[in-house]
N, C-alpha and C positions, 0 to 999 in steps of 0.2 A: 697251831690255831690260826695264826696270821696267814699262813700259806693257804689253808682251806678257805679262809674268808676272801682272800684275793682271787682264788680260783672261782669261788661262787659268784663274786662280782663280775669277773670276766665273762663267765657263762651267761649271767643275767644280761649284761650289756650287749653281748653278741646276739642273744635271742631277741632282745628289744630292737636292736638295729635291723635284724632280718625281718622283724614284724613291720617296721616302718618302710623298709625298701620293697619287700615282696608281698606285704599284706594286701596291697592294692590289687595284685594279680589274683588273689584268692577271693576277691569280692564276689558276692552272689546277689542276685536280684529276685525279690519276692514277686508273687503274682500281682500284688497291688502296685509295686514300683514299676513293673513292666507295663501294666495297663495305663498308668499315668503317662509314661513315655510314648506308648503307642497311640493313645488318644491325641496327645500333643502333635505327634508326627503326622497322623492322619489329617488333622485339622489344618496343619501348616501346608502339607502337600496339596490338599484339595483346593485350598483357597489361593495358593501362590504359584504352584508349578505351571509353567507355560504350556506343557503338553502332557499333563498327568493321564488324560484319557485318550491319547492319540492311538496307542496300540492295545490298550486294555480298557474294557468298559468299566463304568463305575461299579456295577454289580460284581465284576471280577475282582477289582481292587478291594471292595468291601469284604469279599470272601477271604482274601489273603490276610487282611487285618484281623478278621474274626478268628481265623485259625490260630494266629499267634496269641491273641488275647485269651483263647480258651485253654492254652497250655497250663497244666497244673504243676504246683511245686516251684521250688526255686531253680534258677538257672545260673550257671557260672557266667562270668564276664565274657569268656570266649564263646560260650553257647549262645548267649544273647546277641553278641556281635555278629555271628554268622547268620542268625535268624533275621536280623535287620538287613544284612547285606543281601540275603536272598530276596527279601521283600522289595528292596530298592531296585534289584535287578529286574523285577517284573515290569517296571515302568518302561523300559526300553530306551533309556537315555543315558549315554555313557558319562555325561557330566554330573549325573546325580549319584552320589556315592557317600559311603561312610568313611571318614578319614581318621588316621591316627594323629594325635596331637604332636606338634613339633617338639623336638628335644630341646629342653631349656639349656641356656648357655652354661649354667653351673654343672649340669649333667654331662655336657660334652667333654668336660675336663676329666671326668672319672674314667679310669681304665676300663676298656670294654674287652670282654673275653673274645678271643679270635673266633670268627665264624668261618665254617667250611661250607663249600658249595658243591652241588652235584657236578661231577666232571663232564657230563654231557647235557646238552639241551635235549629236548624231546620233540619229536615230530608226531602229531596225531594224524592217522590216516584211517578214517572210519572209526572202528572200535579197536584198532591196533595202535601200539606205541612203538616208536623206533628211536634209536639214538641218532642225534644229529652230530655234526662235526664237533670234536672235542674242543674245549676252550684251551687245552694245553696240547702242544704237538707231541709231547712225550707219550701220550696214550691214545693216539689217533687211530690205532689199528682196530678198535672196536666201534668205529663209526658205522652208521646205518645197519645196526643189528636190531632185530625185533626183541623188545623187552617184555618179560613176563612179570618179574617182581624187582623191586629195589629194596634192599634190606628186609626182604620178606613181605613188603607191602604191595598188595595188588594195585595196579595202576588205574583201575576203574574209579578209585576215589579221586584221582586227579581231575576227572571229569566234573567234579564239584566246582571247579574254577569257573565253569560256564554258568553256574547258578549264582555264585556269590559275586561275580563281576558282571555288570550290566551289559547285555548285548544292545546293539543300537537298532531299534525298530524290530522288524521281523527277521533281520539278518542274523544267522548263526556264525557267519564267517569271523566276526570280531571275537567271539568266545573261543573259536578254534585257534585263532592267532595268539590269543592270550597264553594258551598252553604251549604253543610253538615259540613263544618269546622267552628267552633264557631268564631274564631278570624276574619276570612275573612268576614263572614256574618255580624258581628258587625261593621267592618270597612265600609262595603258598606252601611249598614242601617244607620249608623251615618251620612255618607256623604249625603245620599239621604233624610233622614227625621229628623234625630236627635232623641235622647231618653231623656225623662224627668224622674223624680224620680218615677213616676207611669206609668205602661204600661197596656193598655186595650187589652185583647184578646177576639175574638169571635170564639168559638169552635163549631164544628158540632158533635153532639152525638145523635145517634139513631134518626136521621132525625130532631132533635130539635137543635136550636142554644142556646148556653150558653155564656153570656157576663160576663167576670171576669176581675177585675182590680187588678194587682199584683205589688208589689214594684219592681223597677228595681234593678239591682245588681251593687254594687260599685266595683271599681277596687280592693280594699283590700279584698273583699269577694272572688274574682277570685284567687288572689294570695294565700289566705289561703287554698282554695280548691286544688290548685296545690301542696301544701305541703303535702297533705295526700297521700303519695306515697306507693307503695308496698315495702316491706322490701327486697331490692335487695341484692344478695350475693356480687356482684362486681358492681361498678358504676363509670363511668367517663363521663364527659360532653357529653350529648346526647347518651350515650351508657350504657345499664344496662343489668345485667345478674342475673338470679335466677335459682334454681334447684327445680323441683317438684319430690320429692322422691317417692311418691305414684305411679306415672306413669313412673318413670325413664326418666324424660324429662328435658332437658336444654332449657331455654327460653332466647334468646338474642334479646333484643329490641334496635333497632338503629333508633332514631328519626331523626337524621341528620348526614351526614358524615362530621365530623369536626376533622381534623387531628392535633394532637399535637405530635411533634417530639419525646418526651419522654413518655408522659402519655399514648398515644394511643397504642404503641407497648406493653407496660407493661400490659395494660388492656387485650388485646387479648391473651397475653402469659398466664396470670392468668386463663382466661376463658378456653382456650383449654388444659391447663395443668390439670385443674379440671376435664374436660370431660374425659381425658385419664386416670387419676389416679383413677377415680370412675367408669370407664368403662360404661359411659352413652351411651345408645343405640339410643336415639332420640334427635335431636336438632331442635328446632323451631327458625327460624330467622324472626323476625317481622319487615318488611320494610313498613308497612302501614303508610300513612301520612308522609313519608320521601321524601322530595322534592329534595334530592340530596346533593351535597356538594363536598368535597375533593375526587379527584380520587386517591390520595395517601392512604387515609383511605380505599377506596373500594379495591384497589390493595392489601393492607395488609391482609384484611380478606379473600380475594380469595386465597391467598397463603396457608391458612390453610384448604381450602375446595376442590380445584380442584384436579382431579385425577392424572394429569400429568403436566409437564412443558408445558405451552401454551403461546400464543401471542395474543395481540390485537393491533390495528393500529390507529394512529392519523393522520388525513388528514388535511393539512392546504392549502387551496386554495389561489392562488394569488388574492389579492384584493386591494382596495384603501382606506382602513379604516384609514390609517395614515392621509389622507387629511381631514377627518371629525372628528376624535376623539378629545376630549378635552385634555388639557395639562397633567392632572393626568393620563389619559388612555394612552397617548403617552409614558409617562415614564414607565408605567406598561408593555406595549407592547415591548418596547426596552429592559427592564431588562429580561423579560421572553424569548424573542427571543435570547438574548445573552446567557442565561443559556442553552437554548435548542440546539443552533447551535454550541456553542464553548465548553462549559463545560460538556455537556451531553455525556455519552458513548453509548447512544442508537443508534442502527443501523438505518440509514435513507437513503432514495433514492428519486428520482424525478419521477413523472409520469404526463405527460401532463403539466398542469400549477399548479401542486400541489407538496408539500413536504409531504412525508409519513414517519412517525416516528414509529419504531417498539418497542413495550413495551413487555417485557417478564415477565410472572408470574412464579416464581420458586416455586415449591411445597416445603412446609416446611417439613423437615425430622423429626424434633422433635415436638411432640404433634399435628401432622396432624390428622384431624378428618376423619375417614373412615366409620362411621356408617350412620344411616338414617337421611336425612336432609329434612326439610319442610320449605318452604318460604311463608310468608303471604304478599300479596300486595293488593293495591287498586288503584283507579283512581288518587290519589294524590301521588302515588309512581312515581318519575320521575328522569330524569337526571342520576346521578351516582347510585341512588338506583335502577332504572329500569335496568340499565346496569348490576349491580351486580346480581339482580334476574335472568335475562336471562342468564348470564354467568355461574352461579352456575347450572342452569337447563341443559345447554348444556355440560358443562365440569365437573360437579360435580360427579354424577348427583344428582338432587334434585326434589322433587315434589313441584309444585307451586300452591297455592290456592288464590283465590280472583277474582277481576275484572280486566279489561284491564288497563294496566299502561300507563304512558307517555313514549315517546321515541319509537323506532322501532327496528325491528330485524336487520336492516341495520346500526343501530348506532344512536347516539345523537349528537346534537350540545353541546359545552361546553368548559370548561377550562378557556378561557379568555373572558371577557365581556366588551369590550370598550364602553365608554359612549360618546354620542354626545349631543351638546347643539344647540337647534334650534335658529335661529336669533332673533325671537321676543318672543317666549314662554319660560318662565323662569323655565322649568322643564328639567330634564335629561332623555334622552332615552337610554336604555341599549340595 
C-alpha cells in the first residue's frame, strides 16, 4: 500500500513539474488575445516607428494586419510567433524584430540537453541549395554538393527565413545571406525540425541521387574550429589586422563595431601607425557579415580615412514611443536624451517635427591613411557597417566590392532600440 502511494506521489509530482516547465510551450492564443496584441502593435508601430512607411504604404501595412486579425481559431505560441515575425519583416528594417527573452540566471544553472548542429552550412544559389565547407575537417569530402533533402525535409522551407527575418529595404541580399550564415541557419532549422546526432543528406550528383548519413556536429566542435584563427598582427574584440608583405597589403577585418573607450582607440592607433611607418600602399577593410554596432567605433575609423573634415546628420522624429516602451527602455531613452540634449556639444536644430543633430568627423592629422582603400561588403553588411562602407566610398574615396548591403544611400535607422511588450505575448519586440 505504501509502495503504491509513493509511486502515485512520484508520478503526480513529475507530471506537475512537467506542467510547470513545459506548459508555457503549449500555450495557445485565442482570436481575442491575438487581436488585442495586434491592435497594440499596430498602434505602437504607426505612431512611433521612424520609417514604418518607407518601403510599404499605409494601405499595404493595414492589409497585412487585417490578414492576421482575420485568422480564425486558436494559434499555438510558435504559430503566433512566426506570424508576428513575418509581419515585422514587411517593414524592411533589420532593427525591428521579435526577440526571445534572455535566459534568467537561475535557469542558466540547470543542465541543458546537448544540442547538435548541421554538419554543413548551406549556400543558396537561386532556388538551389549547396553544402558549404564543413565545420569539421573530418567530413569535408561532401563540401559543395547540391542538396535535395535533409532528414527527408525539402529545403524549400528554409526559404521561409527570408520571410521571418526582415530584409533591409528593397534589398533581398540580406535575406539570402541569412541562409548562407551558419549560425542563423542552424537556429532556424533547430526551431523548425530539430537535429539528432545523425543527419541524412540526399545529394544530386551527375543526375543521380546519393543518400549519406553523417554525424551531426557538437557545440564543442564548432568552438574548437573557431579557435583556428589566422595569426593576426593586432587584434581587439571583433577587430583584427594583419599585413601581407608579398602584396604590400594591410587587411583590416571588422566583424562587428563594438566600441571600447580605451581599447578601440589604441587598436586603431596601432594599425594606422603601422600602415604609415611601413608605407603600406593598399588597405583592405573587410566588412562582410558585419551587422553593425557602435556608431562611435564607425566614427573613429572614418577619422583615419576621410579626405577632409565632414559631417553626417542624425534625425530624431517626434513620436510616441515613451507611451509603449517597457521600463528598461524608458530609462535608456531618458539617459540618452539627457546626454544628447544637455551635455552634448553637437550642433543641433529643428526641422518640421524633427530634431537634427550634426556630427563632425575630424580628419586625423597623425597617421591618417592616404593610399589605396578597398572595402569588401555583402548582403549581411548592415547598419553602422553599411554606413561606414558608403561613407568611405563618398568621402574617402575607396573602391567597394561585393553585393548590395543593408541600409540605403539616404541613411539608416539606428542608435536607440526601445523594446515594447505585447499585452498577451511574452516576447519583446525591438
